[in-house]
C-alpha positions in Angstrom: 0.0 0.0 0.0 2.9 2.4 0.6 3.7 1.9 -3.1 0.3 3.4 -4.0 0.7 7.1 -4.9 -1.9 8.0 -2.2 0.4 6.7 0.6 3.4 8.8 1.8 6.6 7.5 3.5 6.9 9.5 6.7 8.7 8.5 10.0 5.9 8.8 12.5 2.6 8.6 10.6 0.9 6.5 8.0 -0.8 8.9 5.7 -3.4 8.2 2.9 -4.0 11.3 0.8 -6.8 9.9 -1.5 -9.4 7.2 -1.1 -9.1 4.2 -3.4 -12.2 1.9 -3.0 -10.3 -1.0 -4.5 -8.0 -0.8 -1.4 -10.6 -0.2 1.1 -10.5 -3.6 2.9 -6.7 -3.4 3.2 -6.7 0.1 4.5 -9.3 -0.9 7.1 -6.7 -3.3 8.5 -3.7 -0.9 8.5 -5.7 1.9 10.0 -7.2 -0.4 12.7 -7.0 0.7 16.4 -6.9 -1.7 19.3 -5.7 -2.0 22.9 -5.7 -5.8 23.1 -9.2 -5.8 24.6 -11.1 -3.8 22.0 -10.4 -3.8 18.3 -11.8 -1.3 15.8 -11.1 -1.8 12.1 -10.4 1.4 10.2 -13.9 1.5 8.6 -15.3 4.8 7.5 -17.5 6.3 10.1 -20.5 6.3 7.8 -20.3 2.6 7.6 -20.5 2.3 3.8 -18.8 1.5 1.6 -16.7 -1.0 3.5 -14.5 -4.0 2.8 -14.9 -5.9 6.1 -16.8 -4.4 9.0 -15.0 -5.2 12.2 -15.5 -4.6 15.9 -13.9 -7.2 18.2 -13.6 -8.0 21.9 -10.7 -10.2 22.7 -12.1 -13.7 23.6 -15.6 -13.1 22.3 -16.3 -16.0 19.9 -18.9 -18.3 18.6 -18.5 -22.1 18.5 -19.4 -24.3 15.5 -19.2 -28.0 14.6 -16.1 -29.2 12.8 -17.4 -31.6 10.1 -15.4 -34.7 9.2 -15.9 -37.0 6.3 -14.4 -39.8 8.4 -14.4 -39.8 12.2 -11.1 -40.3 14.0 -10.2 -40.6 17.7 -9.0 -37.4 19.2 -10.4 -35.1 16.5 -11.6 -31.8 18.0 -15.4 -31.7 18.0 -16.0 -28.0 17.7 -14.3 -24.9 16.4 -14.2 -21.3 17.6 -14.6 -18.2 15.4 -14.1 -14.6 16.4 -17.4 -12.6 16.5 -18.0 -9.1 15.0 -19.6 -7.5 18.0 -21.6 -4.3 18.4 -20.3 -1.6 16.2 -19.9 1.7 18.0 -17.9 3.5 15.2 -20.9 4.4 13.0 -21.7 8.1 12.6 -24.0 8.7 9.6 -24.5 12.1 8.0 -27.2 13.5 5.9 -26.7 16.8 4.1 -30.0 18.3 3.1 -31.5 14.8 2.9 -28.6 13.4 0.9 -26.6 10.6 2.6 -22.9 11.3 2.9 -21.7 8.4 0.7 -18.4 8.8 -1.0 -19.6 6.7 -4.0 -22.0 9.5 -5.0 -21.6 13.2 -5.4 -18.1 14.6 -5.7 -15.2 13.9 -3.4 -12.8 16.8 -3.6 -10.2 15.5 -1.0 -9.9 12.7 1.5 -7.0 12.2 3.9 -6.5 9.7 6.7 -3.5 9.8 9.1 -2.6 7.2 11.7 -0.4 9.0 14.1 1.9 6.5 15.8 2.9 8.9 18.6 -0.5 10.0 19.7 -2.3 6.7 18.9 -5.1 8.5 17.0 -6.6 8.0 13.6 -7.5 11.3 11.9 -9.7 11.8 8.8 -10.5 15.0 6.8 -12.5 15.1 3.7 -14.4 17.6 1.5 -17.4 16.4 -0.4 -20.2 17.9 -2.5 -23.5 16.2 -2.5 -25.3 15.3 -5.7 -27.5 18.3 -4.9 -24.5 20.6 -4.9 -24.0 21.1 -1.1 -20.3 21.2 -0.1 -19.2 20.2 3.4 -16.0 19.4 5.2 -16.0 16.4 7.6 -13.4 15.9 10.2 -13.0 13.0 12.6 -10.5 11.5 15.1 -10.8 8.3 16.9 -8.9 6.3 19.5 -9.0 3.0 21.4 -7.8 3.8 24.8 -4.5 2.3 26.1 -5.2 3.6 29.6 -9.0 2.9 30.0 -9.2 -0.7 28.8 -13.0 -0.8 28.0 -13.2 2.6 26.2 -13.0 3.8 22.7 -13.9 7.3 21.4 -14.7 9.4 18.3 -14.7 13.1 17.7 -16.8 14.0 14.7 -17.3 17.5 13.1 -19.2 18.6 10.0 -19.0 22.1 8.5 -20.7 23.6 5.4 -18.3 25.4 3.1 -20.4 27.5 0.7 -24.0 27.9 1.9 -26.4 27.1 4.7 -27.2 23.4 5.0 -29.5 21.3 7.1 -27.5 18.4 8.5 -28.6 15.3 10.4 -26.0 13.3 12.3 -26.9 9.8 13.4 -24.6 8.2 16.0 -25.3 4.5 16.2 -24.7 1.2 18.0 -25.3 -1.6 15.5 -25.2 -5.4 16.0 -25.3 -8.3 13.6 -23.9 -6.4 10.6 -23.9 -8.2 7.3 -20.4 -9.5 6.5 -18.9 -10.4 3.1 -18.2 -14.0 2.2 -14.6 -15.3 2.6 -14.2 -16.2 -1.0 -12.9 -19.7 -0.2 -9.5 -18.5 1.2 -8.7 -20.9 4.1 -6.9 -18.1 5.9 -10.1 -16.0 6.1 -12.7 -16.4 8.8 -15.9 -18.4 8.3 -18.1 -15.7 9.8 -21.3 -16.9 11.5 -24.5 -15.2 10.4 -26.3 -13.0 13.0 -24.3 -14.5 15.9 -25.8 -12.1 18.6 -29.1 -12.6 20.3 -30.6 -9.4 21.8 -31.1 -9.3 25.5 -31.7 -5.7 26.3 -31.7 -2.2 24.6 -32.0 1.3 26.0 -31.8 4.9 25.0 -31.8 7.5 27.8 -31.2 11.1 26.7 -27.9 11.1 24.9 -26.9 7.6 26.2 -27.4 4.3 24.3 -26.9 0.7 25.4 -27.2 -2.7 23.7 -26.7 -6.1 25.4 -26.5 -9.3 23.5 -25.6 -12.9 23.9 -23.8 -15.2 21.5 -26.2 -17.9 20.4 -24.0 -21.0 21.0 -21.1 -20.0 23.2 -23.4 -18.1 25.5 -21.1 -15.1 26.1 -22.8 -11.8 27.1 -21.7 -8.7 25.3 -22.6 -5.1 26.3 -21.9 -1.8 24.6 -22.8 1.6 25.9 -22.4 5.1 24.4 -22.4 8.6 25.8 -22.4 11.7 23.7 -21.6 15.4 23.9 -23.1 17.4 21.1 -22.4 21.1 20.4 -23.8 23.2 17.6 -25.6 26.4 16.9 -28.8 27.4 18.6 -31.7 25.2 17.6 -29.7 21.9 17.4 -32.1 19.1 18.4 -31.4 15.6 19.8 -33.4 12.5 19.7 -32.6 8.9 20.8 -34.2 5.5 20.1 -33.3 1.9 20.4 -34.3 -1.6 19.2 -32.9 -5.0 19.5 -29.9 -4.6 17.2 -29.7 -0.8 16.7 -29.5 2.2 19.1 -29.3 5.7 17.7 -28.8 9.3 18.7 -30.0 11.8 16.1 -28.7 15.3 16.0 -30.4 17.8 13.7 -29.1 21.3 12.9 -29.1 24.0 10.3 -25.5 25.3 9.8 -24.3 28.4 8.2 -21.1 28.4 6.3 -18.2 28.2 8.8 -20.4 26.9 11.7 -19.8 23.4 12.9 -21.8 20.5 14.5 -19.5 18.7 16.8 -20.1 15.3 18.3 -18.0 13.6 21.0 -18.8 9.9 21.2 -17.5 7.8 24.1 -18.0 4.0 23.7 -17.7 1.4 26.5 -17.6 -2.4 26.0 -17.8 -5.3 28.3 -18.3 -9.1 28.0 -18.5 -12.1 30.3 -19.3 -15.8 30.3 -20.4 -15.7 33.9 -21.5 -12.2 34.9 -25.2 -11.5 35.2 -27.0 -9.1 32.9 -27.3 -6.4 35.6 -23.6 -6.9 36.5 -22.6 -6.5 32.9 -24.9 -3.5 32.5 -23.3 -1.8 35.5 -19.8 -2.6 34.2 -20.2 -0.7 31.0 -22.0 2.1 32.7 -19.1 2.5 35.1 -16.6 2.4 32.3 -18.6 5.0 30.5 -18.7 7.2 33.6 -14.9 6.9 33.9 -14.4 7.9 30.3 -16.9 10.8 30.7 -14.9 12.1 33.6 -11.8 12.3 31.4 -13.7 13.5 28.3 -12.3 13.5 24.8 -9.4 15.8 25.7 -8.5 13.8 28.7 -8.5 10.5 26.8 -6.3 12.1 24.1 -3.8 13.4 26.7 -3.7 10.0 28.5 -3.1 8.2 25.2 -0.1 10.5 24.3 1.4 10.1 27.8 1.2 6.3 27.6 2.8 6.3 24.1 5.5 8.7 25.1 6.6 6.3 27.9 6.4 3.3 25.5 8.5 4.9 22.7 11.1 6.0 25.3 11.9 2.3 25.8 10.9 0.8 22.5 11.8 3.1 19.6 13.9 1.9 16.7 15.7 4.5 14.5 16.9 3.6 11.0 18.9 6.0 8.8 19.3 5.4 5.1 15.9 3.8 4.4 12.9 5.9 5.1 10.5 3.1 4.1 11.9 0.8 6.8 11.9 3.6 9.4 8.2 4.0 8.8 7.5 0.3 8.7 9.3 -0.6 11.9 7.4 2.1 13.9 4.1 1.0 12.2 4.9 -2.6 13.2 5.9 -1.7 16.8 2.8 0.3 17.3 0.5 -2.5 16.0 2.2 -5.2 18.1 1.8 -3.0 21.1 -1.9 -2.6 20.3 -2.3 -6.3 20.1 -1.0 -6.9 23.6 -1.1 -3.7 25.7 -4.4 -4.5 27.5 -5.1 -8.0 26.5 -4.8 -8.9 30.2 -4.8 -12.7 30.3 -6.4 -13.2 27.0 -4.9 -14.7 23.8 -3.0 -12.6 21.3 -4.5 -13.6 18.0 -2.4 -14.0 14.9 -4.1 -11.0 13.3 -4.4 -9.2 16.6 -7.8 -7.4 16.7 -7.4 -5.9 13.2 -9.5 -8.4 11.3 -11.1 -11.8 11.4 -8.4 -13.7 9.5 -7.6 -17.2 10.8 -10.9 -17.0 12.6 -9.3 -14.9 15.3 -7.1 -17.8 16.6 -3.9 -17.6 18.4 -1.0 -19.9 17.3 2.6 -20.5 18.3 3.3 -17.2 16.5 2.5 -15.4 19.8 5.2 -17.0 21.9 7.8 -17.3 19.2 7.5 -13.9 17.4 5.3 -11.5 19.2 6.4 -12.1 22.8 10.1 -11.8 22.1 9.6 -8.2 21.0 7.2 -7.3 23.8 9.6 -8.9 26.4 12.1 -6.2 25.8 9.6 -3.3 25.1 6.4 -3.9 27.1 7.1 -6.9 29.5 3.8 -6.5 31.4 2.0 -7.6 28.3 4.1 -10.7 28.2 3.4 -11.6 31.8 -0.3 -11.3 31.1 -0.1 -13.4 27.9 1.7 -16.2 29.7 -0.7 -16.1 32.5 -3.4 -16.6 29.9 -1.6 -19.8 28.8 -1.5 -20.9 32.4 -5.2 -20.3 32.7 -5.8 -22.8 29.9 -3.8 -25.6 31.5 -7.0 -27.6 32.4 -7.9 -27.8 28.7 -4.3 -28.6 27.8 -4.1 -31.3 30.4 -7.4 -32.8 29.2 -6.1 -32.7 25.6 -2.9 -34.5 26.7 -5.0 -37.2 28.4 -7.1 -37.6 25.3 -3.9 -38.1 23.3 -2.6 -40.6 25.9 0.2 -38.3 27.1 1.2 -36.9 30.4 1.3 -33.2 31.3 -0.3 -30.7 29.0 -0.7 -30.6 25.2 -1.4 -27.0 24.2 -3.5 -26.4 21.2 -2.2 -25.5 17.8 -4.9 -22.9 17.2 -7.5 -21.7 19.7 -9.3 -18.7 21.2 -10.2 -19.9 24.7 -7.9 -22.9 25.1 -9.4 -25.9 23.3 -7.9 -27.2 20.1 -9.6 -25.9 17.0 -7.6 -27.4 14.3 -9.5 -29.9 12.2 -6.4 -31.0 10.3 -4.3 -33.0 12.8 -1.1 -33.4 10.8 -0.6 -29.6 10.8 -2.4 -29.2 14.1 -2.2 -31.8 16.9 1.1 -33.1 15.5 2.7 -29.7 15.9 3.7 -30.4 19.5 6.5 -27.8 19.3 3.9 -25.2 20.6 4.6 -26.6 24.0 8.3 -25.8 23.8 7.6 -22.4 22.3 5.5 -21.5 25.4 8.3 -22.8 27.6 10.9 -20.7 25.7 8.7 -17.6 26.2 8.6 -18.3 29.9 12.4 -18.6 30.2 13.0 -15.5 28.1 10.5 -13.4 30.1 12.0 -14.5 33.5 15.6 -13.9 32.3 14.8 -10.5 30.9 12.7 -9.3 33.9 13.9 -11.2 37.0 10.2 -11.6 37.9 10.6 -14.2 40.6 6.9 -14.2 41.7 5.9 -15.2 38.2 8.8 -17.7 37.9 7.8 -19.7 41.0 4.1 -19.5 40.4 3.0 -19.4 36.8 6.4 -20.2 35.1 7.1 -23.3 37.1 3.8 -24.9 36.4 4.0 -24.2 32.7 7.5 -25.6 32.5 6.6 -28.7 34.5 3.5 -29.6 32.5 5.2 -29.1 29.1 8.2 -31.1 30.2 5.9 -34.0 31.2 4.4 -34.0 27.8 7.8 -34.3 26.1 9.0 -37.1 28.3 5.9 -39.1 27.6 5.8 -38.3 23.8 9.5 -39.2 23.2 11.4 -42.4 23.9 15.0 -43.7 24.4 16.3 -46.2 21.9 18.6 -49.1 22.7 21.6 -46.8 22.4 20.1 -44.4 24.9 19.3 -41.7 22.3 16.0 -39.7 22.9 13.7 -39.6 19.9 10.5 -37.6 19.3 8.7 -39.3 16.4 5.6 -38.5 14.4 5.6 -34.7 14.8 5.3 -31.6 12.6 7.8 -28.8 13.0 7.3 -25.2 11.9 7.5 -26.3 8.3 4.0 -27.5 7.6 5.0 -28.9 4.2 6.9 -31.8 5.9 4.3 -33.1 8.4 4.3 -36.1 10.8 8.0 -36.8 10.6 10.5 -38.4 13.1 13.0 -36.2 15.0 12.3 -32.8 13.7 15.4 -30.9 14.7 13.6 -27.7 15.7 11.2 -29.7 17.9 13.9 -31.8 19.4 16.2 -29.0 20.3 13.4 -26.8 21.7 12.0 -29.8 23.7 15.5 -30.4 25.1 15.7 -26.8 26.3 12.2 -27.1 27.7 13.1 -30.2 29.7 16.3 -28.6 31.0 14.5 -25.4 32.0 11.8 -27.4 33.8 14.5 -29.4 35.8 16.3 -26.1 36.7 13.0 -24.6 37.9 12.3 -27.6 40.0 15.7 -27.2 41.6 15.0 -23.5 42.3 11.6 -24.2 43.9 11.6 -27.8 45.3 8.7 -27.2 47.7 6.4 -25.8 45.1 7.5 -28.5 42.6 6.6 -31.1 45.2 3.1 -29.7 45.3 2.9 -30.3 41.6 3.9 -33.9 42.2 7.5 -33.6 40.8 10.2 -35.7 42.6 13.9 -35.9 42.0 13.5 -39.0 39.8 11.2 -37.2 37.4 13.4 -34.2 37.1 16.4 -36.4 36.5 14.6 -38.2 33.7 14.0 -34.8 32.1 17.7 -34.0 32.2 18.6 -37.4 30.8 16.2 -36.9 27.8 17.5 -33.4 27.1 21.1 -34.6 27.2 20.3 -37.5 24.8 18.0 -35.9 22.3 18.8 -37.0 18.8 19.5 -34.4 16.1 19.6 -35.8 12.6 22.7 -35.1 10.6 23.8 -35.9 7.1 27.5 -36.9 7.2 27.5 -37.0 3.4 26.3 -33.4 2.9 27.7 -32.2 6.3 24.4 -30.5 7.1 21.8 -31.0 9.8 18.6 -32.5 8.6 15.3 -30.8 9.1 14.0 -34.2 10.2 15.3 -37.7 10.0 15.8 -38.6 6.3 14.9 -35.2 4.9 17.9 -34.9 2.7 17.1 -38.2 0.9 13.6 -37.1 -0.1 13.0 -36.3 -3.8 13.5 -32.6 -4.5 10.4 -30.6 -5.4 10.1 -29.7 -9.1 10.6 -25.9 -8.7 11.3 -25.4 -12.4 7.9 -26.9 -13.2 6.0 -24.8 -10.7 4.6 -21.5 -12.0 4.5 -18.3 -10.0 0.7 -18.4 -9.8 0.9 -21.8 -8.1 2.1 -20.3 -4.8 1.2 -20.7 -2.1 1.6 -24.4 -2.8 -0.9 -25.5 -0.3 -3.7 -24.0 -2.4 -2.6 -25.8 -5.6 -1.1 -29.2 -4.6 -2.2 -32.0 -2.4 -0.5 -32.2 1.0 0.6 -35.8 0.4 2.8 -34.6 -2.5 4.3 -31.8 -0.4 5.0 -34.1 2.6 7.2 -36.4 0.5 9.4 -33.8 -1.2 12.2 -31.5 -0.3 10.3 -28.3 -0.2 10.1 -26.0 2.9 7.1 -23.7 3.5 8.9 -21.6 6.1 12.1 -21.4 8.1 12.4 -24.6 10.3 15.9 -25.8 10.6 17.0 -22.2 9.9 14.7 -21.1 12.8 16.3 -23.7 15.0 19.7 -22.1 14.4 18.3 -18.8 15.7 16.4 -20.1 18.7 19.0 -22.7 19.7 22.1 -21.2 18.2 24.4 -22.5 20.9 24.0 -26.0 19.4 25.5 -25.1 16.0 29.0 -23.8 15.2 29.5 -21.0 12.7 30.6 -23.4 9.9 27.4 -25.5 10.2 25.2 -22.4 10.4 26.6 -21.3 7.1 26.3 -24.7 5.5 22.8 -25.3 6.8 21.6 -21.9 5.6 23.1 -22.5 2.1 21.4 -25.9 1.9 17.9 -24.9 3.0 17.7 -21.5 1.3 17.1 -23.0 -2.2 14.3 -25.2 -0.8 12.4 -22.5 1.1 9.4 -21.0 -0.7 8.2 -18.7 2.1 4.5 -19.5 1.7 4.2 -18.3 5.3 4.5 -14.7 6.6 6.6 -16.1 9.4 9.6 -17.0 7.3 11.2 -13.8 5.9 12.1 -12.4 9.3 13.8 -15.6 10.4 15.7 -15.9 7.2 16.8 -12.2 7.7 18.2 -12.9 11.1 20.2 -16.0 10.0 21.3 -14.4 6.7 22.8 -11.6 8.7 24.5 -13.9 11.2 26.2 -16.0 8.5 27.3 -12.8 6.6 24.8 -12.4 3.8 23.9 -8.8 4.7 22.4 -7.9 1.4 20.1 -10.9 1.4 19.2 -10.2 5.1 18.3 -6.6 4.0 16.0 -7.9 1.3 14.2 -10.3 3.8 13.9 -7.4 6.2 11.9 -5.5 3.6 9.7 -8.5 2.9 8.9 -8.9 6.6 8.4 -5.2 7.1 6.1 -4.7 4.1 4.1 -7.9 4.5 1.0 -5.8 5.2 2.0 -2.4 3.9 2.4 -4.0 0.5 -0.1 -6.8 1.0 2.5 -9.4 0.0 0.4 -12.4 1.1 -2.8 -10.9 -0.5 -4.8 -11.3 2.7 -4.1 -8.0 4.6 -7.8 -7.4 4.0 -8.5 -10.0 6.7 -6.2 -8.3 9.2 -2.5 -7.6 9.9 0.2 -10.3 10.4 1.3 -9.7 13.9 4.2 -12.2 13.7 5.6 -10.6 10.6 5.2 -7.1 12.2 7.1 -8.3 15.2 9.5 -10.0 12.8 10.4 -6.5 11.5 11.8 -5.6 14.9 13.4 -9.1 15.1 15.2 -8.7 11.8 16.6 -5.3 12.8 17.4 -6.0 16.5 18.3 -9.7 16.4 19.5 -9.7 12.8 21.6 -6.5 12.3 21.9 -5.8 16.0 22.9 -9.4 16.6 21.0 -9.4 19.9 20.7 -12.8 21.7 19.6 -13.5 25.3 22.6 -14.6 27.4 21.6 -15.7 30.8 20.2 -12.7 32.7 21.8 -10.3 30.2 22.1 -9.8 26.5 24.8 -10.4 23.9 25.3 -8.4 20.7 27.1 -9.0 17.4 26.1 -5.9 15.3 26.7 -5.5 11.6 24.9 -3.3 9.0 24.1 -3.7 5.4 25.3 -1.0 3.0 21.9 0.6 2.6 21.5 1.4 6.3 23.9 4.0 7.6 22.8 3.9 11.3 20.5 1.7 13.4 19.6 2.5 17.0 17.2 0.7 19.3 16.0 0.8 22.9 15.4 -2.2 25.1 14.2 -2.8 28.6 16.1 -5.5 30.5 16.1 -6.3 34.2 14.5 -2.9 34.9 17.1 -1.0 33.0 16.7 1.0 29.8 19.4 0.4 27.3 20.1 2.1 24.0 22.3 0.5 21.3 23.5 2.7 18.4 25.2 1.0 15.4 27.1 2.6 12.6 29.3 0.8 10.1 32.5 1.5 12.0 31.2 1.8 15.6 28.6 0.6 18.1 27.7 2.6 21.2 26.0 1.0 24.3 24.3 3.6 26.5 22.4 2.8 29.7 19.6 5.4 30.0 18.2 4.3 33.3 19.0 1.7 36.1 21.9 0.0 37.8 25.1 -0.9 35.9 24.6 -3.7 33.4 27.1 -6.3 32.0 26.6 -7.0 28.3 28.4 -9.2 25.9 29.9 -7.7 22.7 31.0 -10.5 20.2 31.4 -12.7 23.2 33.4 -10.3 25.3 31.9 -8.8 28.5 31.2 -5.0 28.5 29.8 -3.1 31.5 27.7 0.0 31.0 26.3 2.4 33.5 24.4 5.7 33.3 27.7 7.5 33.9 29.8 5.5 31.4 28.6 4.5 27.9 30.8 2.2 25.9 31.7 2.9 22.3 33.5 0.1 20.4 34.9 -0.2 16.9 33.4 -2.6 14.4 35.2 -4.4 11.6 33.9 -4.3 8.1 32.2 -7.6 7.1 33.6 -9.4 4.1 31.2 -9.8 1.2 29.9 -13.3 0.7 28.0 -14.6 -2.3 24.5 -15.6 -0.9 22.8 -18.8 -1.9 19.9 -18.7 -4.4 16.2 -19.3 -3.8 13.7 -21.5 -5.6 13.0 -20.1 -9.1 10.5 -17.2 -8.8 10.7 -17.1 -5.0 13.6 -14.7 -4.7 13.0 -11.9 -2.2 11.9 -8.7 -3.9 14.8 -6.5 -4.9 14.7 -3.1 -3.2 15.7 0.3 -4.2 16.6 2.3 -1.1 15.5 5.5 -2.8 11.8 4.4 -2.7 9.8 7.2 -1.4 9.8 9.4 -4.5 6.5 9.6 -6.2 7.8 8.0 -9.3 9.0 4.9 -7.4 5.7 4.5 -5.6 3.7 4.9 -8.8 5.8 2.4 -10.7 5.4 -0.3 -8.0 1.7 0.3 -7.7 1.1 0.0 -11.5 2.6 -3.5 -11.4 0.4 -4.6 -8.5 -2.9 -2.9 -9.0 -4.7 -5.5 -11.1 -4.3 -8.5 -8.9 -5.1 -6.4 -5.8 -8.3 -5.0 -7.1 -9.5 -8.5 -7.9 -8.8 -9.7 -4.4 -10.5 -6.8 -2.5 -14.1 -6.3 -1.5 
């Protein structure tokens, strides 16, 4: 989208200077606002036209049967789908009886600006009605990062040439009609009219609707308060029915006069709270918002984000597009987790209904690493949510005849929702990904209370699953057979390297936690013998290796499989899963996304430098990147093994996944993992950051196109700034006690009184390996940003995008 001539490249905002209805659904995703509890897609206030209406409350879902042609033991019986709840964004306008609809009349100008520092979405447009009445409409909206249940809109209309009669209708609307998914398996299968009316009310300028989901039985409440100002004679009227509540403001405006509407919206939901309790909850939230008012909410939002950026900003010199993209990514990842508060972080956040609103392993492996060092409280809450789902995970493990807990591949409230077990139930690595997130959070924060309570239990139950899933052979080696690793194109294999190494780390971490807290571990039924068995398994885990090729195998026997016919695969046959049967993918050497390469990042201590380079060179020509999770991982490892130009290209792919709609499904919401992967590619890739015990290690190096990279981190209560140039890196402690870091393996101590500036050696140029034909990362011109560059790129992409839109 930033290739479109209507989008500008700016460091702190995403600006759209003209409205393209062919891009409406995608723009609704990139302009979405959220706080992790409430999600508002960037729909136009007047409601129409739209691509995909979307108002979401984290955790509110409907259940539906999962049909199977053939029944099998252990298949999940029901699925869960995110619900589009009561829409509080709608503000309709009539100008002398003509509806304000951008498809009619004449649109003179239209601009939307997402301000990443204030957290507000602004809109300004000038429009002439079919009857010749010209007006200016301005709006701003926010989803509060400080008041969890509150969102707000400021709306103003002003005639520009002559007196006009205007009618503004501020609404709450439930059970909006949604477009069909079009058969894309990544899109949601939206339930029709999922909300059943329980109560409606209109009292003066206040509106309220209460509903219940028909099958899952969740109660949802929405309440609105208004402040309306206009010239003398402005009249207000309110009304409500089961699915609609409306405040109507009528006024005659002279040129230059304005009708101003401040709309405060409060949401709440519960599976257990009574109807009166839920009603009181949203009324109280609305009262708190009203006490702050629009101006107060705006001020609170800015203060919150000022604090966040002071510990999370990433600065990039030399590439304005990446500078904008990384701040855009950081902002949206923050929105996904800031106030989720012990709810899941969906793969699309609350920006759309893609993947049915499910959370996957993406959260722990991509999103939480970034938040651990920028907003650690969100990580604590996310892991506590995982802990709250342990009963369901234990039940699932029992069903699968395993011990401990088997966490779901995809879910909203904790139960497994994947109807395709080879890519779902067999992807046991999610257990180790959760454990890895626990270890990372505790190491980065020193949160002992979490460690001995929540962390210990998660580590114990995941370790128990691994010990019961795997087995020792007659030589004592520990094998984990019949599993699916991150690469879903090679499913149900023996000894997936990523899975085995992550499981080994999980088992060791659990044994270490038991040693730290023996009394608490005893209450979980862990004894010395069980902990010793975990260590034995971890020490003996088998990692497949091809002595002939001198590379590690993605799984046992991977390198002897028949190579995929890349030359015979046309560009329009990607992603392969939509054009080829899984059985064919499973038996060939073709990699959907980084798997063994990801293992070298997450468990880098297992591989020496030579093997990292050889492994990367072997798997690069096999990896087709049919997943948005891949490019950022390949960027990190390309940087580590010395292919800085290739790493830079992969950085662009990760950073522009949604801004350029590279997967052609941004219409369904943003890719949170790839957004977090932008940060990962810069900080872990070019910054070379790796956790090292209770501290951090760095091995910085920059590609030619980036002249300076600086980023801020929070570790152990300190604020650290790392600034990298081609010849020098500077470590500055902004706040906190002295901190020992590791620079290329050597200890370096920094304090608020003494920064450390160290020289960097130029990296030798290495010829990178190739990719499958037609799957090379997009080449990038660092001068992109000029209108000519944007227009050229847009011209190449417009046809396919328009076909995929509304």
